[in-house]
C-alpha positions in Angstrom: -85.5 49.6 102.9 -87.9 47.2 101.1 -90.7 49.7 100.2 -88.2 52.1 98.8 -86.7 49.6 96.4 -89.5 49.8 93.7 -89.3 53.6 93.9 -85.6 53.5 93.3 -85.9 51.1 90.4 -88.6 53.3 88.9 -86.4 56.4 89.1 -83.5 54.4 87.7 -85.5 53.3 84.7 -86.8 56.9 84.2 -83.2 58.3 84.2 -82.1 55.6 81.8 -85.0 56.3 79.4 -84.3 60.0 79.6 -80.6 59.4 78.9 -81.3 57.2 75.9 -83.8 59.8 74.5 -81.3 62.6 74.8 -78.6 60.4 73.1 -81.1 59.8 70.3 -81.8 63.5 70.1 -78.1 64.4 69.9 -77.6 62.1 66.9 -80.9 62.7 65.1 -81.0 66.5 65.4 -77.2 66.7 65.0 -77.1 64.9 61.7 -79.9 67.1 60.3 -78.0 70.3 61.1 -74.7 68.8 60.2 -76.0 68.1 56.7 -77.3 71.6 56.2 -74.1 73.1 57.7 -71.8 71.0 55.4 -73.8 71.7 52.3 -73.1 75.4 52.7 -69.4 74.9 51.9 -69.3 71.4 50.3 -71.7 71.2 47.3 -71.3 67.5 46.6 -74.1 65.7 48.6 -73.9 62.4 46.7 -70.2 62.1 47.3 -70.8 62.9 50.9 -73.4 60.2 51.1 -71.0 57.6 49.5 -68.4 58.4 52.1 -71.0 58.1 54.9 -71.9 54.6 53.6 -68.3 53.6 53.7 -67.9 54.8 57.3 -71.1 53.0 58.4 -69.9 49.8 56.7 -66.6 49.9 58.5 -68.2 50.6 61.9 -70.8 47.9 61.4 -68.0 45.4 60.4 -66.0 46.4 63.5 -69.1 45.9 65.7 -69.8 42.5 64.2 -66.2 41.5 64.9 -66.4 42.6 68.5 -69.7 40.7 69.0 -68.2 37.6 67.4 -65.2 37.8 69.8 -67.4 38.4 72.9 -70.1 35.8 72.1 -67.9 33.2 70.4 -70.6 32.9 67.8 -70.3 33.4 64.0 -72.2 36.2 62.4 -74.7 35.7 59.6 -73.3 36.0 56.1 -75.8 35.7 53.2 -75.1 33.8 50.1 -74.8 35.8 46.9 -78.1 34.5 45.6 -80.0 35.6 48.8 -78.0 38.8 48.9 -78.9 40.0 45.4 -82.5 38.7 45.6 -83.5 39.8 49.1 -81.1 42.7 50.0 -80.6 44.5 46.7 -84.1 46.1 46.4 -83.9 47.4 49.9 -80.4 48.7 49.4 -81.2 50.6 46.2 -84.3 52.3 47.6 -82.4 53.2 50.8 -79.4 54.6 48.9 -81.7 56.8 46.7 -83.7 57.9 49.7 -80.7 59.1 51.6 -79.0 60.5 48.6 -81.9 62.6 47.5 -82.5 63.8 51.1 -78.9 65.0 51.4 -79.1 66.6 47.9 -82.1 68.6 48.9 -80.1 70.5 51.6 -78.5 72.5 48.8 -81.9 74.2 48.1 -84.2 74.1 51.1 -84.3 75.1 54.7 -84.1 72.6 57.6 -87.7 73.4 58.6 -89.1 72.7 55.1 -87.0 69.5 54.9 -88.2 68.3 58.3 -91.8 68.9 57.5 -91.7 67.4 54.0 -89.8 64.4 55.2 -92.6 63.7 57.6 -94.8 62.9 54.6 -92.8 59.6 54.3 -95.5 58.0 56.5 -98.0 58.5 53.7 -95.9 56.4 51.4 -95.1 53.9 54.1 -98.8 53.3 54.7 -99.4 53.1 50.9 -96.7 50.4 50.4 -97.8 48.6 53.6 -101.2 48.3 52.1 -99.8 47.1 48.8 -97.6 44.5 50.5 -100.5 43.6 52.9 -98.6 44.6 56.0 -101.5 46.9 57.0 -105.2 46.6 56.6 -107.2 49.5 55.1 -109.2 51.2 57.9 -110.9 54.6 58.2 -108.4 55.6 60.8 -105.6 55.2 58.3 -107.5 57.4 55.8 -107.8 60.1 58.5 -104.1 59.8 59.2 -103.3 60.4 55.5 -105.7 63.3 55.3 -104.2 65.0 58.4 -100.6 64.6 57.2 -101.3 65.6 53.6 -103.4 68.6 54.8 -100.7 69.7 57.2 -98.0 69.4 54.5 -100.1 71.6 52.2 -100.6 74.3 54.9 -97.0 74.3 55.7 -95.8 74.8 52.2 -98.6 77.2 51.1 -97.3 80.7 50.8 -94.0 79.7 52.4 -91.5 82.5 52.1 -88.6 80.1 51.8 -90.2 77.5 49.5 -88.0 76.0 46.7 -89.6 73.7 44.2 -86.4 71.9 43.3 -85.5 71.1 46.8 -89.1 70.2 47.7 -89.3 67.8 44.8 -86.1 66.1 45.9 -87.4 65.6 49.5 -90.8 64.4 48.2 -89.1 61.9 45.9 -86.9 60.8 48.9 -90.1 60.4 51.0 -91.6 58.2 48.2 -88.5 56.1 48.1 -88.5 56.0 51.9 -91.9 54.4 51.8 -90.5 51.6 49.6 -87.3 51.5 51.7 -88.9 51.0 55.1 -91.6 48.5 53.8 -88.9 46.4 52.3 -86.7 46.8 55.4 -89.5 45.5 57.6 -90.0 42.5 55.3 -86.3 41.9 55.3 -85.8 42.0 59.1 -88.9 39.8 59.7 -87.6 36.9 57.6 -86.1 34.9 60.4 -84.4 32.5 58.0 -82.1 35.3 56.8 -80.9 36.1 60.3 -80.9 39.8 59.9 -82.9 40.7 63.0 -80.0 42.6 64.4 -79.8 46.1 62.9 -76.0 46.0 62.8 -76.1 42.9 60.6 -78.6 44.6 58.4 -76.4 47.7 58.1 -73.4 45.6 57.3 -75.2 43.9 54.4 -76.9 47.0 53.0 -74.0 49.4 52.7 -72.0 47.7 49.8 -75.1 47.5 47.6 -76.2 51.0 48.6 -72.8 52.3 47.6 -72.9 50.6 44.2 -76.5 51.7 43.7 -75.8 55.4 44.4 -72.4 55.5 42.6 -73.8 55.9 39.0 -75.9 58.9 40.1 -72.8 60.4 41.6 -70.8 59.8 38.5 -73.3 61.5 36.3 -74.0 64.6 38.4 -70.9 65.1 40.5 -68.1 63.1 39.0 -66.6 65.7 36.7 -67.2 68.8 39.0 -65.6 66.9 42.0 -62.6 65.8 40.0 -61.8 69.4 39.1 -62.6 70.8 42.6 -59.8 72.1 44.8 -61.5 70.7 47.8 -60.4 67.1 47.1 -58.6 65.9 44.1 -56.9 69.2 43.1 -56.1 70.3 46.6 -53.1 72.5 47.3 -52.7 71.9 51.0 -52.7 68.6 52.8 -54.2 70.2 55.9 -57.2 71.5 53.9 -57.8 68.0 52.5 -57.7 66.4 55.9 -60.1 69.0 57.2 -62.6 68.2 54.5 -62.3 64.4 54.8 -62.6 64.8 58.6 -65.8 66.8 58.2 -67.2 64.3 55.7 -66.4 61.3 57.9 -68.1 62.9 60.9 -71.5 62.4 59.2 -70.8 58.7 58.9 -70.3 58.4 62.7 -73.4 60.4 63.3 -75.5 58.2 61.0 -74.2 55.0 62.6 -74.8 56.5 66.1 -78.3 57.5 65.1 -79.2 53.9 64.0 -77.5 52.4 67.1 -79.2 54.9 69.5 -82.6 54.1 68.0 -81.8 50.4 68.5 -80.9 51.0 72.2 -83.9 53.2 72.9 -86.4 50.7 71.4 -84.7 47.7 73.0 -84.5 49.2 76.5 -88.0 50.9 76.4 -90.4 50.3 73.5 -91.1 51.4 70.0 -93.9 53.7 71.4 -91.2 55.6 73.4 -89.2 56.1 70.2 -92.3 57.3 68.3 -93.3 59.8 71.0 -89.7 61.0 71.3 -89.6 61.4 67.6 -92.6 63.6 67.6 -91.1 66.0 70.1 -87.8 65.8 68.2 -89.6 67.3 65.2 -90.7 70.2 67.3 -87.2 70.7 68.7 -85.8 70.6 65.2 -88.1 73.4 63.9 -87.6 75.5 67.0 -83.8 75.2 66.6 -84.1 75.9 62.9 -86.0 79.2 63.5 -83.6 80.4 66.2 -80.2 79.2 64.9 -80.6 79.3 61.1 -83.2 82.0 60.8 -85.9 79.9 59.1 -89.1 82.0 58.7 -92.4 80.4 59.5 -95.8 82.1 59.5 -98.9 81.2 61.5 -100.3 79.0 58.8 -97.0 77.1 58.6 -97.1 76.4 62.3 -100.8 75.3 62.1 -99.9 72.9 59.2 -97.0 71.5 61.3 -99.4 70.9 64.2 -101.9 69.2 62.0 -99.2 66.9 60.5 -98.0 66.0 64.0 -101.6 65.2 65.0 -101.7 62.8 62.1 -98.4 61.2 63.1 -99.6 61.0 66.7 -102.8 59.3 65.7 -100.8 56.7 63.7 -98.5 56.1 66.7 -101.5 55.6 68.9 -103.2 53.2 66.5 -100.0 51.2 66.2 -99.7 51.0 70.0 -103.3 49.7 70.4 -103.0 47.3 67.4 -99.7 45.7 68.5 -100.6 45.4 72.1 -100.8 41.8 73.1 -99.8 40.5 69.6 -97.4 37.6 69.7 -95.9 35.4 66.9 -94.5 32.2 68.5 -92.9 31.2 65.2 -90.5 34.1 65.4 -89.8 33.8 69.1 -86.1 34.2 69.9 -84.5 34.6 66.6 -81.2 33.0 65.9 -79.1 36.1 66.4 -81.3 38.4 68.5 -81.2 37.4 72.2 -77.4 36.9 72.6 -76.7 40.1 70.7 -79.1 42.1 72.8 -77.8 40.6 75.9 -74.2 41.6 74.9 -75.1 45.1 73.8 -77.9 46.0 76.2 -77.3 43.8 79.3 -80.9 42.6 79.2 -82.4 40.6 82.0 -83.9 37.1 81.5 -87.4 38.5 81.9 -86.8 41.1 79.2 -85.4 38.5 76.8 -88.9 36.9 76.6 -90.1 39.7 74.3 -91.3 38.6 70.9 -88.6 39.1 68.4 -90.8 39.4 65.3 -93.0 42.1 66.8 -89.9 43.8 68.2 -88.2 44.1 64.8 -91.4 45.3 63.1 -92.0 48.0 65.7 -88.3 49.0 65.5 -88.4 49.4 61.7 -91.7 51.3 61.6 -90.8 53.6 64.5 -87.4 54.3 63.0 -89.0 55.1 59.7 -91.1 57.8 61.1 -88.3 59.8 62.6 -85.1 59.0 60.7 -83.3 61.5 58.5 
């Protein structure tokens, strides 16, 4: 009985990891194809994004209330001064990143979107160097060259290339570099108490909504107000159907963030990064078979080169972060009890360094989030 116990525990951990990876795949791949599917019949991506932000805010507020009831501990609430100074830049860049990404689905295929969005790592590295979160090394230069070269090969002579959609995704990737760099800095500030991603989502959504609303008002306000899909509807059933489809994306987006949180917490950021690489392959294969995206040999070679660059970066991060500890950030104010409540962590697992954990979570999520 005794010798078999470690084997059973190992199999149990493997099954749990596989289940969490599949859950992450369902939300991550699902929201990509959901956005493309919805944009075929509903041509207001900025309004869709605003509604998603509202749903995520409500779900994060509900989650905070449940955690407060279960732990009997108050949740962090920032002052207006801290909120506007620390959170506003992150919220604005995040809103524009997501808004432009969703907007691009009006023009480009899922495969081109997936590949171009992978270039976000280039801008993440750039801003990490600017803010001194990373040190310049030759290996990073090689990563940049591989990803940039892969992106060039993927888009070169592409039969379904659209310059407008490509520009939108590239702009979103640039903003994504700012977004994830600022998010890492935000979550690593222990005095703010935003180490828990649900608290971060709760504080980001209102300012994200306000930051994206002017863009919506300029480009979609008048067309949407005269559209029969919402404000000039003729049948209540049709309106409910549209609202239901739009709200589904908010649940998928919240589920994506939460599944990433679970996967990193129960395994490691390296697991999420590796799972994210295979997720990109699954997305492209599904796009070619389900949506009829056309990719030639050069496109596939470019995709492989880009994945090689991402894999190299993941490997470098794994080696660089191995053994690193920061005792000053050990056991943040809101992390351990929340993780124990949400993830049923053991005492041994709770000894993980909170600062390194949150940095790895942000960077791994940045590489593979839509």
